[in-house]
N, CA, C and O atoms as a GROMACS GRO file, in nm:
protein
  260
    1MET      N    1  -0.664   2.288   0.426
    1MET     CA    2  -0.617   2.417   0.470
    1MET      C    3  -0.660   2.443   0.611
    1MET      O    4  -0.765   2.397   0.655
    2VAL      N    5  -0.579   2.517   0.682
    2VAL     CA    6  -0.608   2.548   0.821
    2VAL      C    7  -0.662   2.689   0.830
    2VAL      O    8  -0.608   2.781   0.770
    3ASN      N    9  -0.770   2.704   0.906
    3ASN     CA   10  -0.826   2.836   0.933
    3ASN      C   11  -0.758   2.890   1.058
    3ASN      O   12  -0.779   2.838   1.167
    4ILE      N   13  -0.678   2.993   1.041
    4ILE     CA   14  -0.600   3.045   1.153
    4ILE      C   15  -0.689   3.107   1.261
    4ILE      O   16  -0.647   3.120   1.376
    5ASP      N   17  -0.811   3.146   1.224
    5ASP     CA   18  -0.903   3.205   1.323
    5ASP      C   19  -0.946   3.102   1.428
    5ASP      O   20  -0.983   3.139   1.539
    6ASN      N   21  -0.942   2.975   1.393
    6ASN     CA   22  -0.985   2.869   1.484
    6ASN      C   23  -0.870   2.811   1.566
    6ASN      O   24  -0.889   2.713   1.638
    7MET      N   25  -0.751   2.870   1.556
    7MET     CA   26  -0.635   2.818   1.626
    7MET      C   27  -0.614   2.891   1.758
    7MET      O   28  -0.640   3.011   1.769
    8THR      N   29  -0.566   2.818   1.856
    8THR     CA   30  -0.533   2.881   1.983
    8THR      C   31  -0.399   2.953   1.970
    8THR      O   32  -0.324   2.928   1.876
    9ASP      N   33  -0.370   3.042   2.065
    9ASP     CA   34  -0.241   3.112   2.063
    9ASP      C   35  -0.125   3.014   2.073
    9ASP      O   36  -0.020   3.034   2.014
   10GLU      N   37  -0.145   2.907   2.149
   10GLU     CA   38  -0.040   2.805   2.164
   10GLU      C   39  -0.013   2.737   2.030
   10GLU      O   40   0.102   2.712   1.995
   11MET      N   41  -0.119   2.706   1.955
   11MET     CA   42  -0.102   2.641   1.825
   11MET      C   43  -0.032   2.735   1.727
   11MET      O   44   0.054   2.692   1.650
   12LYS      N   45  -0.068   2.864   1.730
   12LYS     CA   46  -0.003   2.961   1.641
   12LYS      C   47   0.145   2.973   1.673
   12LYS      O   48   0.228   2.980   1.583
   13LYS      N   49   0.178   2.976   1.803
   13LYS     CA   50   0.317   2.989   1.843
   13LYS      C   51   0.397   2.866   1.801
   13LYS      O   52   0.514   2.876   1.764
   14GLU      N   53   0.334   2.749   1.808
   14GLU     CA   54   0.399   2.624   1.769
   14GLU      C   55   0.434   2.623   1.620
   14GLU      O   56   0.535   2.566   1.580
   15LEU      N   57   0.349   2.685   1.539
   15LEU     CA   58   0.370   2.686   1.394
   15LEU      C   59   0.462   2.798   1.347
   15LEU      O   60   0.514   2.792   1.236
   16ALA      N   61   0.484   2.899   1.430
   16ALA     CA   62   0.564   3.014   1.390
   16ALA      C   63   0.712   2.977   1.383
   16ALA      O   64   0.760   2.890   1.456
   17PHE      N   65   0.785   3.046   1.294
   17PHE     CA   66   0.929   3.026   1.282
   17PHE      C   67   0.999   3.093   1.401
   17PHE      O   68   0.956   3.197   1.449
   18THR      N   69   1.106   3.031   1.446
   18THR     CA   70   1.188   3.091   1.551
   18THR      C   71   1.279   3.196   1.487
   18THR      O   72   1.293   3.199   1.365
   19LYS      N   73   1.340   3.280   1.567
   19LYS     CA   74   1.434   3.381   1.517
   19LYS      C   75   1.548   3.314   1.443
   19LYS      O   76   1.590   3.362   1.338
   20GLU      N   77   1.599   3.202   1.497
   20GLU     CA   78   1.708   3.130   1.432
   20GLU      C   79   1.667   3.077   1.296
   20GLU      O   80   1.744   3.082   1.200
   21GLU      N   81   1.544   3.024   1.287
   21GLU     CA   82   1.496   2.971   1.159
   21GLU      C   83   1.480   3.083   1.057
   21GLU      O   84   1.512   3.065   0.940
   22LEU      N   85   1.429   3.198   1.100
   22LEU     CA   86   1.414   3.312   1.010
   22LEU      C   87   1.550   3.361   0.960
   22LEU      O   88   1.565   3.396   0.843
   23ASP      N   89   1.650   3.363   1.051
   23ASP     CA   90   1.786   3.402   1.011
   23ASP      C   91   1.843   3.303   0.910
   23ASP      O   92   1.906   3.343   0.813
   24GLU      N   93   1.820   3.174   0.934
   24GLU     CA   94   1.869   3.071   0.843
   24GLU      C   95   1.804   3.084   0.705
   24GLU      O   96   1.871   3.068   0.603
   25LEU      N   97   1.674   3.112   0.701
   25LEU     CA   98   1.604   3.131   0.574
   25LEU      C   99   1.658   3.254   0.500
   25LEU      O  100   1.673   3.252   0.378
   26ALA      N  101   1.685   3.361   0.574
   26ALA     CA  102   1.738   3.482   0.512
   26ALA      C  103   1.876   3.455   0.451
   26ALA      O  104   1.906   3.501   0.341
   27ARG      N  105   1.960   3.379   0.522
   27ARG     CA  106   2.092   3.344   0.469
   27ARG      C  107   2.078   3.256   0.345
   27ARG      O  108   2.152   3.272   0.248
   28ALA      N  109   1.985   3.163   0.348
   28ALA     CA  110   1.968   3.071   0.235
   28ALA      C  111   1.923   3.145   0.110
   28ALA      O  112   1.960   3.107  -0.001
   29ARG      N  113   1.842   3.251   0.127
   29ARG     CA  114   1.797   3.328   0.010
   29ARG      C  115   1.913   3.394  -0.064
   29ARG      O  116   1.904   3.416  -0.185
   30THR      N  117   2.019   3.426   0.007
   30THR     CA  118   2.132   3.496  -0.055
   30THR      C  119   2.233   3.400  -0.117
   30THR      O  120   2.322   3.443  -0.191
   31MET      N  121   2.222   3.271  -0.088
   31MET     CA  122   2.319   3.174  -0.138
   31MET      C  123   2.288   3.135  -0.283
   31MET      O  124   2.171   3.120  -0.318
   32PRO      N  125   2.389   3.120  -0.365
   32PRO     CA  126   2.365   3.078  -0.504
   32PRO      C  127   2.329   2.930  -0.511
   32PRO      O  128   2.363   2.852  -0.423
   33ILE      N  129   2.259   2.895  -0.617
   33ILE     CA  130   2.227   2.754  -0.642
   33ILE      C  131   2.348   2.692  -0.712
   33ILE      O  132   2.394   2.743  -0.814
   34ILE      N  133   2.398   2.584  -0.657
   34ILE     CA  134   2.516   2.517  -0.714
   34ILE      C  135   2.475   2.378  -0.759
   34ILE      O  136   2.435   2.295  -0.677
   35PHE      N  137   2.486   2.352  -0.888
   35PHE     CA  138   2.454   2.221  -0.942
   35PHE      C  139   2.580   2.135  -0.942
   35PHE      O  140   2.691   2.186  -0.962
   36ASP      N  141   2.564   2.004  -0.919
   36ASP     CA  142   2.677   1.912  -0.924
   36ASP      C  143   2.633   1.783  -0.990
   36ASP      O  144   2.522   1.775  -1.044
   37GLU      N  145   2.718   1.681  -0.987
   37GLU     CA  146   2.684   1.555  -1.055
   37GLU      C  147   2.566   1.483  -0.990
   37GLU      O  148   2.495   1.408  -1.057
   38ASP      N  149   2.545   1.505  -0.861
   38ASP     CA  150   2.430   1.443  -0.794
   38ASP      C  151   2.300   1.514  -0.824
   38ASP      O  152   2.193   1.454  -0.819
   39CYS      N  153   2.309   1.642  -0.856
   39CYS     CA  154   2.190   1.722  -0.882
   39CYS      C  155   2.219   1.817  -0.998
   39CYS      O  156   2.241   1.936  -0.976
   40PRO      N  157   2.219   1.766  -1.120
   40PRO     CA  158   2.251   1.851  -1.234
   40PRO      C  159   2.136   1.945  -1.269
   40PRO      O  160   2.020   1.920  -1.234
   41GLU      N  161   2.170   2.053  -1.338
   41GLU     CA  162   2.067   2.147  -1.382
   41GLU      C  163   1.980   2.078  -1.488
   41GLU      O  164   2.031   2.002  -1.570
   42THR      N  165   1.850   2.106  -1.486
   42THR     CA  166   1.759   2.047  -1.583
   42THR      C  167   1.773   2.120  -1.716
   42THR      O  168   1.759   2.242  -1.723
   43THR      N  169   1.801   2.044  -1.820
   43THR     CA  170   1.813   2.102  -1.953
   43THR      C  171   1.674   2.107  -2.016
   43THR      O  172   1.583   2.037  -1.970
   44PRO      N  173   1.656   2.188  -2.120
   44PRO     CA  174   1.525   2.191  -2.187
   44PRO      C  175   1.483   2.053  -2.239
   44PRO      O  176   1.365   2.019  -2.238
   45GLU      N  177   1.580   1.973  -2.285
   45GLU     CA  178   1.549   1.839  -2.335
   45GLU      C  179   1.496   1.750  -2.222
   45GLU      O  180   1.400   1.676  -2.242
   46LYS      N  181   1.558   1.758  -2.105
   46LYS     CA  182   1.511   1.679  -1.991
   46LYS      C  183   1.376   1.728  -1.942
   46LYS      O  184   1.292   1.649  -1.899
   47ALA      N  185   1.355   1.859  -1.948
   47ALA     CA  186   1.228   1.916  -1.902
   47ALA      C  187   1.112   1.867  -1.989
   47ALA      O  188   1.002   1.846  -1.938
   48ILE      N  189   1.135   1.850  -2.118
   48ILE     CA  190   1.030   1.801  -2.208
   48ILE      C  191   0.992   1.658  -2.172
   48ILE      O  192   0.876   1.621  -2.180
   49LYS      N  193   1.091   1.577  -2.132
   49LYS     CA  194   1.067   1.437  -2.099
   49LYS      C  195   1.008   1.419  -1.959
   49LYS      O  196   0.963   1.310  -1.924
   50PHE      N  197   1.009   1.525  -1.879
   50PHE     CA  198   0.960   1.518  -1.742
   50PHE      C  199   0.812   1.483  -1.741
   50PHE      O  200   0.734   1.541  -1.817
   51LYS      N  201   0.773   1.389  -1.656
   51LYS     CA  202   0.634   1.350  -1.645
   51LYS      C  203   0.589   1.365  -1.501
   51LYS      O  204   0.658   1.320  -1.409
   52ARG      N  205   0.476   1.427  -1.482
   52ARG     CA  206   0.424   1.447  -1.347
   52ARG      C  207   0.386   1.314  -1.285
   52ARG      O  208   0.331   1.226  -1.353
   53ILE      N  209   0.414   1.299  -1.158
   53ILE     CA  210   0.371   1.180  -1.086
   53ILE      C  211   0.226   1.196  -1.044
   53ILE      O  212   0.146   1.104  -1.056
   54ASN      N  213   0.195   1.314  -0.994
   54ASN     CA  214   0.057   1.340  -0.955
   54ASN      C  215  -0.006   1.431  -1.061
   54ASN      O  216   0.059   1.526  -1.105
   55PRO      N  217  -0.128   1.405  -1.102
   55PRO     CA  218  -0.189   1.487  -1.206
   55PRO      C  219  -0.220   1.628  -1.155
   55PRO      O  220  -0.245   1.647  -1.036
   56SER      N  221  -0.219   1.725  -1.245
   56SER     CA  222  -0.256   1.860  -1.206
   56SER      C  223  -0.403   1.862  -1.169
   56SER      O  224  -0.480   1.775  -1.211
   57ARG      N  225  -0.443   1.960  -1.091
   57ARG     CA  226  -0.583   1.968  -1.049
   57ARG      C  227  -0.676   1.983  -1.168
   57ARG      O  228  -0.784   1.924  -1.171
   58GLN      N  229  -0.634   2.060  -1.266
   58GLN     CA  230  -0.716   2.081  -1.384
   58GLN      C  231  -0.739   1.949  -1.458
   58GLN      O  232  -0.851   1.920  -1.500
   59ALA      N  233  -0.634   1.871  -1.473
   59ALA     CA  234  -0.647   1.742  -1.543
   59ALA      C  235  -0.731   1.645  -1.461
   59ALA      O  236  -0.811   1.570  -1.517
   60ALA      N  237  -0.714   1.646  -1.329
   60ALA     CA  238  -0.790   1.556  -1.243
   60ALA      C  239  -0.937   1.593  -1.244
   60ALA      O  240  -1.023   1.504  -1.245
   61ASN      N  241  -0.967   1.720  -1.244
   61ASN     CA  242  -1.108   1.765  -1.245
   61ASN      C  243  -1.175   1.734  -1.377
   61ASN      O  244  -1.294   1.704  -1.378
   62SER      N  245  -1.103   1.741  -1.487
   62SER     CA  246  -1.163   1.715  -1.617
   62SER      C  247  -1.198   1.568  -1.635
   62SER      O  248  -1.290   1.535  -1.710
   63THR      N  249  -1.124   1.479  -1.568
   63THR     CA  250  -1.154   1.336  -1.580
   63THR      C  251  -1.273   1.296  -1.493
   63THR      O  252  -1.337   1.194  -1.518
   64LEU      N  253  -1.302   1.377  -1.391
   64LEU     CA  254  -1.414   1.347  -1.302
   64LEU      C  255  -1.547   1.390  -1.362
   64LEU      O  256  -1.651   1.336  -1.326
   65ALA      N  257  -1.545   1.487  -1.450
   65ALA     CA  258  -1.669   1.541  -1.506
   65ALA      C  259  -1.727   1.452  -1.612
   65ALA      O  260  -1.831   1.484  -1.669
   0.00000   0.00000   0.00000
């Protein structure tokens, strides 16, 4: 994590969104999600079969103890 208190004004400006990017994000929030054959909606059956690639923090911490 980055501590913003230790960043210069130049670094903060570099990380900030531009007006165009903020407008694009606002437009994207209003657009509906459209599923197609390349990206189908996840069904409950598929969700059950889903396996995490990276372990959750809780599971990782329990194996270290």
